[in-house]
C-alpha positions, 0 to 999 in steps of 0.5 A: 476502465476509465480514469474517472471510474478508477478515481471514483473507486479509489475514493470509495476504497480510501474513504472506507479505510479513513472511516475505520477505527484501525485508521483512526488509531494509526499514527504512522501509515505507509502507503505506496505510490501507485502505478497505472495498473494499480488503484490510484493513491496519489490524491490520497497521499496528499490528503493523508500527509496532512493528517498522519505521519505518512511514509512511502517505500523506497527500493534500496537494492533488494529491500524496501526502506520506509521514508517519510513523505514530503511533497518537495522530496519526490523523484522517479525511482526504481521501476519508474515508481515515485519515491521519496528522496528524504533521508528521514528513514523509519524502522518498519517496526515503528509503522502502525498501518501499511497499505499494500499494493499488488497485481492481484489478491485473493480473499485470504489476503494473499497477493501476487506482486511483481515477482521481486519479493520486496513486500514479502521481505519487508512485511516479515520485518514489521508488526503493523496492520496491513490492508490490501487495496485493489480494484474488484477485477484484481480480486480472485478466489485463490492465488498460489502461495509459497511459504515465504508469502505474507498475506495482508490482514485485511482487503478493501475493494470497491465492493469487498471489504474484510476491514 
């Protein structure tokens, strides 16, 4: 898929989310800094940081921390992912909405991550609404699950939406 098509699909996905009542009522939003095989988020991070309290995850040992986003406090962190360097942490319980990454999702919100369990452990600590975002080609009929897996409540792709 070309970079232009990835960006176009990303814009469609995030515009749909931005127009949702869930996004409108959310004050504190966490989004991920995308890797090359994920739906692009960098342009959305910049845009949303102007209208929401925006947070990014940061790896700390085996866990994710919730860190307030500031464009001047970003560095390449664990697993070559852009992470905030700020000490401005937030409890996962304070989040209203979490945009969830994944390698693949099924139509029930189950996700295939990168195998370390960071998001499953993290999502077990919050009551925030969760939206999985991905390309259409990353949405499959069914994924195997384990008891500790936590599905996303909603899924938004370019052509499939449960939100």
